[in-house]
C-alpha positions as CSV (number, residue, x, y, z in Angstrom):
1,M,-16.1,-13.1,14.6
2,I,-14.4,-10.8,12.4
3,Q,-13.0,-13.3,9.2
4,V,-9.5,-11.4,8.0
5,V,-7.5,-11.8,5.1
6,L,-3.6,-11.2,5.3
7,C,-2.0,-10.4,1.8
8,D,1.7,-9.5,2.0
9,D,4.9,-10.9,0.1
10,H,6.8,-11.3,3.3
11,A,5.9,-14.6,5.1
12,V,7.8,-13.6,8.3
13,L,5.8,-10.2,8.6
14,R,2.5,-11.9,7.9
15,R,2.9,-14.3,11.2
16,G,3.6,-11.8,13.0
17,I,0.9,-10.2,12.0
18,R,-1.4,-13.0,12.5
19,D,0.1,-13.2,15.9
20,T,-0.9,-10.2,16.9
21,L,-4.6,-10.8,15.4
22,T,-5.3,-13.8,17.1
23,E,-4.6,-11.9,20.1
24,S,-8.0,-10.6,19.9
25,P,-11.2,-13.4,20.7
26,D,-12.9,-12.2,17.9
27,I,-10.6,-12.2,15.1
28,C,-9.8,-15.0,12.9
29,V,-7.4,-15.2,10.0
30,T,-8.6,-17.3,7.6
31,G,-6.3,-16.9,5.0
32,E,-2.6,-15.3,3.9
33,A,-1.6,-14.7,0.2
34,G,2.0,-13.1,-1.0
35,S,0.5,-11.8,-4.5
36,Y,-2.2,-10.7,-5.9
37,P,-2.7,-14.0,-8.0
38,E,-3.0,-15.8,-4.7
39,L,-5.4,-13.6,-3.2
40,R,-7.6,-14.2,-6.2
41,E,-7.2,-17.8,-4.8
42,V,-7.5,-17.4,-1.3
43,L,-10.8,-15.4,-1.5
44,R,-12.7,-17.9,-4.2
45,T,-12.6,-20.5,-0.7
46,A,-11.8,-17.8,2.5
47,A,-14.6,-16.1,3.6
48,C,-13.1,-12.3,4.6
49,D,-14.5,-9.6,6.6
50,V,-11.7,-7.3,6.3
51,L,-8.3,-7.3,4.3
52,L,-4.6,-6.2,5.5
53,L,-3.2,-5.5,2.1
54,D,0.5,-4.1,1.6
55,L,1.1,-1.6,-1.0
56,N,4.4,-3.3,-2.4
57,L,3.4,-6.7,-3.9
58,P,5.0,-8.6,-6.7
59,G,3.6,-7.5,-10.5
60,R,0.7,-5.6,-9.0
61,S,0.8,-2.4,-6.8
62,G,-1.8,-2.5,-3.7
63,L,-3.3,0.0,-4.7
64,E,-4.0,-1.4,-8.8
65,V,-4.9,-4.5,-6.3
66,L,-7.5,-2.2,-4.2
67,A,-9.0,-1.2,-7.7
68,S,-9.8,-4.5,-8.5
69,L,-11.4,-5.6,-5.3
70,K,-13.5,-3.1,-5.7
71,E,-15.4,-4.2,-8.1
72,S,-14.9,-7.9,-7.4
73,H,-15.8,-8.1,-3.6
74,P,-17.2,-4.7,-2.7
75,A,-18.2,-5.5,0.7
76,I,-14.6,-6.5,1.9
77,K,-13.1,-3.6,4.0
78,V,-9.6,-3.0,3.2
79,L,-7.0,-1.8,5.6
80,I,-3.3,-0.8,4.1
81,V,-0.7,-2.3,6.0
82,S,2.5,-0.1,4.6
83,M,6.0,0.8,5.4
84,Y,5.6,3.7,3.2
85,P,5.5,7.1,4.9
86,E,1.9,7.9,5.8
87,D,2.2,11.7,4.5
88,Q,3.2,10.7,1.0
89,Y,0.9,7.9,0.8
90,A,-2.0,7.6,3.6
91,L,-4.5,10.0,1.6
92,R,-3.5,8.6,-1.6
93,C,-4.8,5.1,-0.3
94,L,-8.4,6.5,1.3
95,K,-9.2,8.6,-1.8
96,A,-9.1,5.0,-3.8
97,G,-11.1,3.7,-1.4
98,A,-9.5,1.8,1.8
99,H,-10.8,1.8,4.6
100,G,-7.9,2.9,6.4
101,Y,-4.0,3.2,6.6
102,A,-1.5,1.7,9.2
103,N,2.3,2.0,9.2
104,K,4.2,-1.6,10.1
105,A,6.6,0.8,11.8
106,G,3.9,1.4,14.3
107,D,2.3,-0.3,17.5
108,P,1.2,-3.8,16.6
109,V,-1.5,-3.3,19.1
110,Q,-3.3,-1.0,16.7
111,L,-3.7,-3.2,14.6
112,I,-6.3,-4.7,16.4
113,A,-7.6,-1.1,17.4
114,A,-7.8,-0.8,13.3
115,V,-9.4,-4.0,12.2
116,H,-12.4,-3.2,15.0
117,T,-12.8,0.5,13.9
118,V,-13.2,-0.5,9.7
119,M,-15.4,-3.9,10.7
120,Q,-17.9,-1.1,12.3
121,G,-17.8,0.8,9.2
122,R,-15.8,3.5,10.5
123,K,-12.5,5.0,8.7
124,Y,-9.5,3.6,10.6
125,L,-6.6,7.3,10.4
126,T,-4.2,7.2,13.2
127,P,-3.6,10.6,14.6
128,E,-1.1,11.3,12.3
129,V,-2.8,10.5,8.9
130,A,-5.9,12.8,11.0
131,Q,-4.1,15.8,10.8
132,L,-3.2,15.4,7.8
133,L,-6.7,15.2,6.4
134,A,-7.5,18.4,8.5
135,D,-4.5,19.8,7.2
136,S,-5.6,19.1,3.6
137,L,-9.0,20.5,4.1
138,A,-8.4,23.4,5.6
139,Q,-5.5,24.5,3.6
140,P,-5.2,22.7,-0.3
141,T,-1.5,22.2,-1.7
142,P,-0.6,22.6,-4.8
143,E,-0.2,19.3,-6.3
144,L,3.4,18.0,-5.9
145,P,5.1,16.9,-9.2
146,H,5.3,13.0,-7.9
147,E,1.7,13.1,-6.9
148,S,0.7,13.4,-10.9
149,L,2.9,10.2,-11.2
150,S,0.7,6.9,-12.1
151,E,0.7,4.0,-9.7
152,R,3.4,2.3,-11.9
153,E,5.1,5.4,-11.9
154,L,5.2,5.6,-8.4
155,Q,6.6,2.6,-7.7
156,T,9.9,2.6,-9.8
157,L,10.6,6.1,-8.7
158,V,10.6,4.6,-5.4
159,K,12.2,1.3,-6.2
160,I,15.0,3.1,-8.1
161,A,15.7,5.6,-5.3
162,S,15.8,2.5,-3.0
163,G,19.2,1.8,-5.3
164,K,17.5,-1.3,-7.2
165,R,18.7,-2.3,-10.4
166,L,16.2,-2.0,-13.5
167,S,16.6,-5.5,-14.1
168,D,15.8,-6.1,-9.8
169,I,12.6,-4.0,-10.3
170,A,11.3,-5.7,-13.6
171,E,11.6,-9.1,-11.7
172,E,9.9,-8.0,-8.5
173,L,7.2,-6.1,-10.3
174,M,7.0,-8.8,-13.2
175,L,7.5,-6.7,-16.1
176,S,10.1,-6.7,-18.9
177,P,13.2,-4.6,-18.7
178,K,12.0,-2.4,-21.3
179,T,8.7,-1.6,-19.9
180,V,10.2,-0.6,-16.6
181,S,12.5,1.8,-18.6
182,V,9.9,3.2,-20.1
183,Y,8.3,4.3,-16.8
184,R,11.9,5.7,-15.7
185,A,11.7,7.4,-18.4
186,R,8.1,9.0,-18.0
187,V,9.1,9.5,-14.6
188,L,12.3,11.3,-15.1
189,E,10.0,13.8,-18.1
190,K,7.2,14.5,-15.4
191,L,9.7,15.6,-12.1
192,R,12.0,17.3,-15.1
193,L,15.1,15.6,-13.8
194,A,17.9,14.3,-16.1
195,N,19.2,11.4,-14.4
196,N,19.0,8.7,-11.3
197,A,21.1,10.8,-9.2
198,E,18.4,13.6,-9.5
199,L,15.6,11.3,-9.1
200,T,17.0,9.8,-6.0
201,V,17.8,13.2,-4.3
202,Y,14.3,14.1,-5.2
203,A,12.7,11.3,-3.6
204,I,14.5,11.9,-0.2
205,R,13.7,15.1,-0.1
206,N,10.2,14.6,-0.6
207,R,10.4,11.9,2.0
208,L,9.1,9.1,-0.6
209,V,12.1,6.4,0.4
């Protein structure tokens, strides 16, 4: 039996994923969490072979959680399940140590195949991600400006471009508004942009939102 834990801050999405996975007779969902602190508590008692992890968690990004898990639970195979575009985030996740990347907008049944794949010790790649990986190996492209951003800076960029206020972002990330303002300033400086309007245009052009 493959023991799976779900970590996503949207309970409705967790329920949908759980219902999909339990259609497979050899998969059992042993725990659920909506944040990193909850996940830590769940992993203290729940057996876990595969963790389905969202990138956009309150307080910490999925990649920060991934880095922590590599130290605290190295045997767990992590499958990123996200709404973010594959061409912007999948390779970043795989380079950070994820065992696979699946888009929430994709066929839910593919999650079953993804869990089986990573459980076998292989990377789960959709055809789109496999092509991206092949292209990156065949013809390395210059790094785009936003690829130099830290995870917090990238989160801030995406949330501002999505129309959220700094106070809302601070609440979602469990940070102070002053800290979020610092991240915003760093993003503007690194991308050589002047204001939120230019930042939003940049994000749209580069398919970050």
